Every structure is written in structure tokens, then in C-alpha cells.
C-alpha positions, 0 to 999 in steps of 0.5 A: 542537499546531495547528500541528503538525497543521495542517502533516501535513496540509498534507504530507498534501495536497501528496503527494495532490495528487502522487499523482492529477496528470494522466496518472497512472494507477498508482492505477488501475491498483493497484485493477485488480491488487488486483480481478482477483486469486486472492489477495492478500498484503499486507507490510511492515516496521515502520510501514509493515506495520501502515499495509499491515495498514490495507488487508489489514482492509478489503480483507477487508471487501470480501470478497477473499483476503487475507493478511498475509504472515508471518502463521502462515496465509499461505498460497505465492504464487503465480501469479493472485495479486497482492504489494502491499507498501510501503517508503520506499527500496524497498531493503528486504531482506524487502521486496526479496525476496518480491517477487522470489519474487513475480514469479519465481511469475508473481503481480504486486507493485504497490508503494509506494514514494519511490524510482521506480529502486529495486530493488522499483520496477523488481520491482513490475509497477505502482508506485505513486509517494509523494512524500516523505523516506524513512525515513532523508532527515533534510534536512526538505526533501521532510518536516519530520515525523521518519523515514518519516513522510509515507510511512507514512501517506500509505500509509494515505490510498492504502490506504482510496483503494485500498478506497473504489476497488473498493468504489465498483466493487462496488456492494456496500452498506455493510450487505452489507460489514458480516457480514465484521467482527471480533466477536471482538472 
């Protein structure tokens, strides 16, 4: 168990170092897109979608207007909004279709993907490139974790980093955010 934990931590550290390489502005650009948007929509499939739900909750705590795509209360996206999507392959049909819809209505698109040449990356206003295996990469050259494990873990880390950066910029305290925490638990 200790070996597995150390391996996962090391892979995550490597992925984070790649995200913060000198000259990379994708994370800052994504934070600015989210900060300046009228509304933020988040969409991912499977575990990537669950990872983005973590981010949706934190952005709501910050006071942003946030919607998880597919929920019955999510309205139509429009100009001035931003869609944050995650797809390791960058080719997940529903994710690409949603990004195209966002582009069509002149909303921004922040894409988190492991494939810089993917259709999703081409549609994005900002692309956050994650150095991780995609779910169909099974040769262990990028990650020894199963399927898209490293990608999904990195999506959670990116979401928390985006939130933390925006929170620090806001000047709000933890006490300011607390009243937005769920009280229907």
C-alpha cells in the first residue's frame, strides 16, 4: 500500500510540475476566463466529470454562478459565459459537441485534456494540457495507473488550484465563503 501511494504521489507531482513549467500561462488564463465569466458551466464524462463537480462546488462557495451541465437546473449557455470541460482524449463526443455549442454562442471554452492536437483543444479558448495517459493508453509509458487515473487526479488538482487562486484574488475570508456551504446535509 505504501508503495502504491508513493507512486501515485510521484506521478501527480510530475504532472503538476509540467503544468507549471516556465512560460506556461494556461492556468492563469483559465482563472481569468472563469473570473470574468457571467456564468461558469462544467462538463466531463465519468470520473473526469466527477472531478469537475468538485470544482463546481468550490466555485459556488466563491460566489460565482455555476452550473454542472446535465443537471436539470442548468440553463442554456450564452455569450459571456465559460464552459470548463475535461477529456483526456479530447475526443469524447458529448464533450466536443458541448464545446462546439459554446463556441457557436460565443462563450469561452476552457479545456483540460491530455491531447494538444485533439478536436477539443482546437475549439478551446484556453487549453490546459495534462501530461497523463488517456483511458485507452495501457502501455504504462506515461502512467502506471489504470486507465485515466492520473488525468482525473490532475483535474481535481487543477480545479482546486483554480479555486484557490481566485479565492486569494477575491480578498474574501473563509468566513465569507462559509455561508454558501451546504446546510442541507
